[in-house]
N, C-alpha and C positions, 0 to 999 in steps of 0.2 A: 504493500500500499504506500503511496506516496503522500506527501504532506501539502499537495496542492491539486487543484483541479482546474481545468480551463475549458472554455467553449469558445466557438466562433459565431459571431451574430451575422457576419457578412456586412454589406454596406448598410449603414443606418437608414439611408434613404430608401432601401428596399423593404424595411420593416413595415411599411404602409401596405404592402401586398399580403401580409400575414392576417390571420383572423383577428379582428379588432385592432389592427395596427400595433400590436405589442407583443413583446417577448418577455416572459417571467423567468427569472433566474433561479428561484428557489429550488426546483427539481433538477435543472440542468447542472448546477453547481453543488447540489445537496447542501444548501445554506442551512444554518442552525440558529443564527441570530437575527436574520431580517429577510424580507422579501424585497427584491429590486426588479422593477420593470422598466424596460426600454421602450419608448413609445414614439411613433410617427403617424400623425393624423392628417387628413386632407383639409384644405380650405373649407370652411363651414361646418366642420365637425363639432358636435357638442354631445357630450355624455348625456343620454336621455333621462337621467334620474339623478337626484341627490343621494349621497350615502354618508354614513358615519361608521366608525369602528367601536368595538368594544374595549379593546386594549391598546391597539396600535396607533401611534402618531405617524404622520406621513411628512415627507419632504419632497417637494417638487423642485427639480433642477431644470430650468428652461434652456435648451441648447440651441433652437433655431425657431424663428418665427415670433408671432404676437399672439396673445390670447388673453382670457380672463379666468381667474379662479374665484368662484363664489364660495364664501365661507359664511355660514349662517346668513345674516343680512348684508354682509360686506361684499363689494365686488372689487377685486384686485386686478389691475392690469399688470400683465407679466410680458416680458420679452427676453431675448438672448441674454443669459446672465442672471436673470432673476432667480431667487430661491426663496420658497415659501414653506414655512413649517405649519401643519395643522394638527391640533390635539384630537384625540380620538372622538370625543363627544361632539365635535363640531360637524354640521352638515356641510358637505361640499360637492361641487362639480366643476368641470374644466370645459373650456370651449376654445377653439381656434377662431380667432376674429382676424387673422392676417390674410394676406393675398396669396400665400402659398402653403406648403407644408408646415406643421408645427411638430416640434421634436422636444421631448423632455424625458427625464429619468425620474421615477417615483421610488423613493426608499421607505419601506414601512418597517417599524420595529416597535416592540413593546414600550410603552411610556414608562419612564424612570427605571429602565432596566440596565442602562449602561453605568458601570461601576468604574471602569478604568478606560483611558483613551489617550491617543498620542503616545508620548514618552512615558507616561504614567503606566502604560500597559507593555513596556519594552525593556529588554535587557541587552546589553552589549554581548556580542557572540565573538 
């Protein structure tokens, strides 16, 4: 058994051709601490429902395009470089409001589960 696992997504622009325009990495990489999805959606795309989570906060990292993320009653304009954290209990949805494809990464992890990070979780080898 190796101490790493890899996967190849192909070109991010081609993820749009997959079901729902997304790739989940949980199963592919056998993740045990979070879920990560890579998303490419077309112009005019909008998630047709709002949702919230029982335990997991989400972080949306916008890679390309323009959109809005609605959180409860707030509407947040996002663009390449925007990062938005949403707590589990908040109702949310996302929409592509730009003229082209909209690409983002969504990281989902249990709220308050991170105990160490960065160099606090490292040792020199």
